[in-house]
Each structure stands twice: as structure tokens, then as C-alpha cells.
C-alpha distance (Angstrom), angle and dihedral (degrees) to the residues before:
residue distance angle dihedral
X1 . . .
X2 3.80 . .
X3 3.80 91.2 .
X4 3.77 92.7 51.1
X5 3.81 90.7 48.7
X6 3.84 90.4 48.5
X7 3.82 92.1 49.6
X8 3.84 90.0 51.3
X9 3.81 91.1 50.0
X10 3.84 90.9 49.3
X11 3.77 90.7 49.0
X12 3.79 91.3 48.3
X13 3.80 90.0 48.6
X14 3.80 92.6 50.8
X15 3.79 91.4 47.5
X16 3.77 90.3 50.0
X17 3.85 92.4 46.1
X18 3.72 98.6 40.9
X19 3.77 103.0 26.7
X20 3.80 93.1 -130.6
X21 3.79 140.4 122.0
X22 3.81 121.1 -81.9
X23 3.82 115.6 -75.4
X24 3.70 123.7 -82.2
X25 3.83 125.1 -159.6
X26 3.75 114.1 -78.3
X27 3.76 90.6 -126.5
X28 3.80 93.2 122.7
X29 3.77 90.1 68.3
X30 3.79 121.9 82.1
X31 3.76 122.4 -130.9
X32 3.86 87.5 -109.8
X33 3.86 88.3 55.2
X34 3.79 90.7 53.8
X35 3.77 92.2 48.4
X36 3.78 91.8 46.9
X37 3.87 93.7 48.6
X38 3.83 91.8 49.8
X39 3.77 91.0 44.9
X40 3.85 92.0 54.7
X41 3.74 92.8 48.4
X42 3.85 92.5 47.3
X43 3.83 90.4 48.4
X44 3.74 91.7 51.3
X45 3.85 92.0 47.8
X46 3.79 87.6 49.9
X47 3.81 90.7 49.9
X48 3.82 90.2 51.3
X49 3.80 90.2 49.5
X50 3.85 90.4 52.6
X51 3.81 90.4 43.4
X52 3.74 88.5 -121.5
X53 3.84 101.8 155.7
X54 3.82 95.0 178.1
X55 3.78 95.8 52.7
X56 3.90 91.3 45.7
X57 3.78 91.2 46.6
X58 3.85 93.9 51.5
X59 3.78 89.8 55.9
X60 3.81 92.0 58.2
X61 3.79 122.7 92.4
X62 3.82 120.6 -92.9
X63 3.87 88.7 -108.2
X64 3.81 91.9 55.8
X65 3.81 92.1 45.8
X66 3.80 90.3 49.9
X67 3.82 89.7 48.8
X68 3.78 95.1 51.4
X69 3.84 97.3 30.4
X70 3.89 95.1 -163.3
X71 3.81 136.0 46.8
X72 3.79 88.0 -123.8
X73 3.82 93.6 56.4
X74 3.85 89.1 46.5
X75 3.82 90.9 52.7
X76 3.83 91.7 46.2
X77 3.87 89.1 57.3
X78 3.80 91.8 46.7
X79 3.84 90.9 50.2
X80 3.80 91.9 46.8
X81 3.84 101.1 43.0
X82 3.78 107.7 13.6
X83 3.82 104.4 35.7
X84 3.84 96.1 144.0
X85 3.89 86.8 69.1
X86 3.81 87.4 64.6
X87 3.78 98.7 54.4
X88 3.74 107.3 37.5
X89 3.79 124.6 160.1
X90 3.83 95.7 -179.3
X91 3.83 138.0 12.7
X92 3.79 128.7 178.8
X93 3.78 130.6 173.1
X94 3.73 119.0 -116.7
X95 3.81 132.2 171.9
X96 3.76 123.0 -4.6
X97 3.84 111.8 -148.1
X98 3.78 135.7 -166.7
X99 3.79 106.5 -152.2
X100 3.79 113.7 -178.0
X101 3.83 90.9 -32.1
X102 3.79 93.6 -45.1
X103 3.82 118.5 114.9
X104 3.82 116.0 -137.3
X105 3.79 123.5 -174.4
X106 3.82 117.3 -159.2
X107 3.79 116.3 -147.7
X108 3.80 124.6 -171.4
X109 3.74 110.3 -141.5
X110 3.82 137.9 -173.2
X111 3.75 116.3 -161.4
X112 3.76 127.3 -149.1
X113 3.75 91.1 -90.3
X114 3.82 92.4 56.6
X115 3.78 93.9 -108.0
X116 3.82 113.6 140.4
X117 3.78 124.2 -136.7
X118 3.75 139.0 -178.0
X119 3.82 111.8 -137.2
X120 3.79 120.2 -161.9
X121 3.79 114.5 -158.2
X122 3.83 116.2 -165.7
X123 3.83 103.3 -152.0
X124 3.76 128.3 -152.8
X125 3.83 125.6 -154.4
X126 3.74 111.4 -140.3
X127 3.82 125.7 -142.6
X128 3.80 90.7 -102.4
X129 3.88 88.8 55.3
X130 3.75 96.9 -106.3
X131 3.77 123.2 124.5
X132 3.82 132.8 -123.7
X133 3.80 133.8 -173.9
X134 3.81 112.3 -106.1
X135 3.84 97.2 -165.2
X136 3.76 135.7 -51.7
X137 3.85 129.4 -116.4
X138 3.77 114.1 -155.8
X139 3.86 120.5 -154.9
X140 3.81 119.0 -176.5
X141 3.77 112.1 -135.4
X142 3.80 90.6 -158.6
X143 3.79 93.7 -126.1
X144 3.74 123.8 130.3
X145 3.81 119.9 -159.5
X146 3.76 113.5 -138.4
């Protein structure tokens, strides 16, 4: 019962955050897609950790790159509104959702202060079949690891 309630709350949260329909099974994605999606996110998190604006920017979707125009502008935005991504102590992949044809990867994060977060990465498949991040929504879970 608790698990069903929790799933419903997570689905409602994602709908509220992303403005999409409830999640469907990720069965339309191949195992290679899942690996590629997680690899792109992991590479971008590593680029943030190394303060490598260019590498992080190249892993973003064409729409995000057009919006920010330069790697430096992209990193300024990350520093201002997604700072926990820059100082992670742990990251682990959670659910992969398909929401109204959009793929969203959930990542559980712990920042350098021990605060836990849920990060929701909308992903975008490119014409060549590769994947790129199309933003990131951070939601604090309110937990602090001791």
C-alpha cells in the first residue's frame, strides 16, 4: 500500500514539475538507449565537477545551446540555479520515465553539504541517435546524510 501511494506521489510530482502525463513503462527504450542516456548525464556531471564548461555545454541539447549561446553562459546558469550539481558527493540513477514521448531520467544526488536531491533530466534523442540533456530540475528531498 505504501509503495503504491509513493508511486502515485512521485508521478504527481513529475506531472507537476514537467507538465506531462503520468509515466509509462520505459519499454520503448533499448538497453543501449538506457546506457547512453546515463552515460551522457554522468559525463555532464563529471564536466561540472571539473568546471569544464565546454564539455558540459556540448552534452546539452541544441535548444539549450541556442538558448545559452556560450559554454560560459551555460555554466553561469548552472552555478546560479543548479549549484548542487557542481559539488556532488554521490549520484545514483533511479527511475527512467517516458512522459508523453519525453524521456526523463531521475538521479538521486547528495551534495557536498550532505543534502539529498532528486534531479530530473529530460533527455532528447538527436537525429544521429545520440542523446543530450535538455535541462535539469532539482528537487531537494530535505534529507541530510550524517
